[in-house]
N, C-alpha and C positions, 0 to 999 in steps of 0.2 A: 832706799828700797823704793820710795816713788818715782825715781828717776830710772830706775832699772823698768817698773811697771808701765811708766809714758814711753819709754823707748821699746818696749815688747810690742804695745799695742800700737804704736806708731808704725812699726815694721808691720804687724799685721793689716792696716790699713792700708798700708802701700801693695802689699801683696796680695789683697783682694780687688784693690781699684787697677791692677797691674791685668791681672787675671780677666777682668770686666774690659779692659780697655783691647785686649789681644782679642777677646770673643768678638767685641764690636768691631775690628776690624776685619775679621774674617768674615764676618755675616756683609759688612759694607761691599765686601770684594765680590762677595758670592752673589748679591744681590746686583751689582753693576752686570757680571758677567750675563747674569740671567736676563736683565732688560735686554743686555745686545743680542742674545742668542733666541729672544723671542721674537725678534723681528729677523733673523737669518731663514734663509733657507734651506731645505732639504732635498734630497732623491731619493727614489724608491730604487732599491737594486733587486733585479731578477735573476735567479740563478736556473739553471736545469740541472736540478737533481738527477734526473733520470739520466741525463748524459754523464753526470760525473761518478754516477755509482757505476754507470755501464764502463766507462772508462778505466775504473780501477779494477773492477772485474777482469776486463780485457789485458792490462797490466799483467794480472797476476795469473791469468790463464797462459799468457803466450811466456812467463819467463823462463821455461826451459826449452823453448824450440831454438834451433839452432839458426843463424844467419838466411841462409837458404830457404828452409821451412817460412821463416820470418817473413820473408821478401813473398813468396809464393802466396801464404795468407793473405799479404797486404794486396796483394793481384786480384786474388778472387775477393774479396772485399770491397775493391773498388770496381770490381765487374758487376758484382752484384747491384751495388747503390747506382752505377748508371741505369740497369736493367729496371730497377726500381723508378728511377726518375722518368724514365722513357714510358712505362706503365702507366705511371699518372698523368703525364700527358695526354696519352690516348684516352684516359678517363674523361678529362677535363673537355676535350674536345668532342667528345659524345655525349658529355651532359652528366654524366654518371655522379654519384655522391660517392666521395672520396672518404673513407673511412677514417684515415690517419688525421685529415683536416677537422674532425667532429669527434674526435678524442677526448674523455672527459677530464677533468683536469683538478690534482689535488694539491691548493696552496698551503705551503708548510709555513707557519711565522714561529718566533722564537720569544717568550717573555722571561729575563731573568730580572727578578723581583729584587729590589732593595726596599727600606723601611718606608720611604716615600713613596713606590709602586713609580717609579720617574720613569719607566719605560713606558706608560700608558701613551705619553705622547706619541712616540713611534707608532703603538700599536692602535691607535687611533686613525693614523694616516693608512696604516696597510690596511684596516678593515674598510675604510672609506673608498680607497682603490679598488679589493677586491668586490665590493655591493655592486660597483657600478657595472662589473664584467661579467663577474658569473653567471652560471645558470643554473638555477636551483633543483630543476630537474636533475642533474648529472654532475654538478661540481661538488666538490666538498672542502673543508677547511681543517688542517692539523695543526693545533698549538703544540708546541715543546716548552712546557710550563715548568719552571723551578723557582719557589720562591718559600722562604719561611714565614712569611706575613708583615706586618705593619701598621702603617695610620687607616683607619677606617674610612677616610675620605677618600684616600687613594687608591684602594684595593676596590671600593664601593666604585668608582668610575670605571675601574679596568674591567669589574665585572659587566657594568652597564655597557660597554665596547662588544665585549663578547656577546651580549643580549641583539644586540643588531642583527647577528649574524642569524639569529635563530627569527626572528619576527621577520626577516626575509625568505626563511625556509630554506635557509642553505646549512647543511648538516656540518655539525662542529664535533671534532672530538679532540681531546686533552690528551696527552700523553705526558706520565710523571715518570721523570728517569731517577730523578732523586730526592725531591721534596715539595710537598705541596700542603701546607699546613696553613692554618688559620687563615688569613686574607687570600693566602694561597689555592687554599681550597674554597675559598668563597668563589674565585674565580672559576676553580676547576668544575664548581659543581652546576654549573651554566649548560656546560656541554651535554650531548646526545649521548656520547659514551666517553665514558674516563677509563684512559689505560694506566697501569701502573707496575713499574719491574718490581719484581719481589719484594727486595728490601727496602723500594722507598718509601720516605716519610709522608703519611696520610693522616690528615683530621686535625686535631687540635682546635676544636670550634668552640672558642671561649673567648673571652676579653679581658684584657690586664692593661692597666697603668702603674707607674711608679713613679712617683715623685719625693724625690730626696726633700729634706727640710732641715736646714740650719739653722734656724731659729734660738735654740738652746746655745750653740755656740756663738752668736751676735750675742745674747743678751750675756753670756759670761763675760765677754768683753766691753759691756755697757753699750753697745749700740742697737738704737732704734730702727726699726724699720714700720714706714707708715705703708699699708696697704689702701687705699683710696678706691671706693668704688660706687657705683650707683646704680642699685638694682639688688635684693637680698641675696641672689646666688650669681652676681657676677663673678666671682671670684669662690670655688667652694674651699679650694686646698690652693696654697702655695710654697715657693722653695724658701723665701726669706721670714714670710710673718709667722705667727702663731694659727695653727691650724686646730678649729673649735671643733667639738663632738659633731654639731649640727651641720659644719661644712663637710665632715667626713662621711656623713649621712647620705647628703645630698648627692656628694659625689659618687658611693657605692649604689645610691638608686641609678644614677644615670650609666654606670656600668652595666647594671642589671636590665637597663632598659635598652643599651646597644646590643647585650647578648641576645634578649630575648628575639629584635628584628635579625641580629644573623641566623638565628634559627628558624622563624618564620621564611628567610631568603630561602636556607637548604632545603627546606620542606617542601617550599615552592616548586623547586628545581628537580628534586630527587625525593616524592613522595613514599617511595619505597622502604627509606630507611625509618629506621627506629630513633628520632630526633633525641629522645629521654637519655637514650644508652649511649649515644654517639658526641652528646653537646656536653661534655664535661670538663672539656680542655685537654684531655688525654690524647694524643696522638698513636697511629699504630704504623706496623711494616705492611707493604703491598698485599702479601698474601691474608693476614688478619684483616686488613680492609676490604679486600673482596669479600669475605666471609659476613663481614658489619654491612655491605651493600654501600661502602663508601667509594667502591670503584665496580667497574664492570669488566674486568678482564686482566691478567695478568701478561704483560707483554712489554718490550721497550720502544721508544717512536722509531727507531731502527727497523725494527719487526714491521709495524705498519707502513712505512715508506716502501720496502722491498715488496710487500704484499700487494699495495697499488701500483707498482710498476708496471706489471703483467698488463693491466687494462686501463691505466691515465697517465698522462702527462703530470709528473711530479715539479712544481714550481717553488723555490723558495722565496721569498719576500720580504723584504727589509727594507723599511726606512731609515734614512741614515740622514742626521741633521748634519750641516756642514758647518766646521767648528775652526775659528783660528788656533793658532798655537796658544795663546793668551787663555783661550776658551778650555782647552785640552788642558792645560796644566791648574786652571779653575777647578774641573772636573774633579782632579785630583784632591784638592784644596776642600771642596765641598765634601767628599765622602768623610775626611778626615775630621772636619767640623760637624758633620751630621752625626758622627760616633760622640764627639764630645759635647755637643748641646743637648742630644737626645737622652744620652745615659746620664747626665750630670744636672742639665738644669730644663729639665721639662715644664720649665715654668707655665707653660702654655696649654697646661692640663690634657694634651693630646692624647686620645685612648687608642690604643692598639690591638689589632685582630690577631 
């Protein structure tokens, strides 16, 4: 009997050690890749979305033309283009202001948020570039945002990056086609205008933290865990140790404080909101969000781009970090490790929006 217990206990310990070693290995690989990527350079990719949309429209418009009709149309277009270039040259010689050269610009950015808000690094580079060239009097920024939220410090920084545009007087519109909840809404509320698709998920102004605790399981198998700290509240709740009522109360207090800061942030940027009504952690669909003043208009990002094309140049701006094959593989490993570590071992007590 005792030998069976000892064998069972040994197998249990080996399983725990194996899991910890695998996690430690994954974390080591991720940290090494991050260290390398921190020193690698990226590049800013600019896409003329106006031209892209016009090309697509032209293809659809010309689909039913015969070969002869298509040739005639192409000749007419080339002739018109030459006449346009000739007219522009004549204007330049006369010193006239050329309207085409002073056309306002709509800069289009994309942010697809994960738990860590890891695209904030690219967002920082994109916004820094725009701030150096944009004219606040006429240029604007459209952010196509998709995020269900994540860690507080990650989304707090992402929202701060967007605030840089407003500080320079550059109008910011955030378009939510699918979801901007919790930390995602923290980012969205910075905008001068929030656009939402009818069934996009909006809101979830709340805070959550989930910490699994296996202390009773370890105790059942006579495994002791010593949590050593200096400072009464250095560790309020843990994964392995015994959580006290005092520690839980302190942790809850920290959640309440974070929620209060979240509400203050939303109120600062959208004073028209009834914060007491929307800061319950609930989410709403686009049309409901409009009624609650969480958003300003029902539309999609494509609607905004098409509307702007008539009077603005529409440029897509994307910062891409150069990655080796090993780093690309590491990215996939990181995403898998994030799910494992954040869902099962939130021992660092990170709080999520």
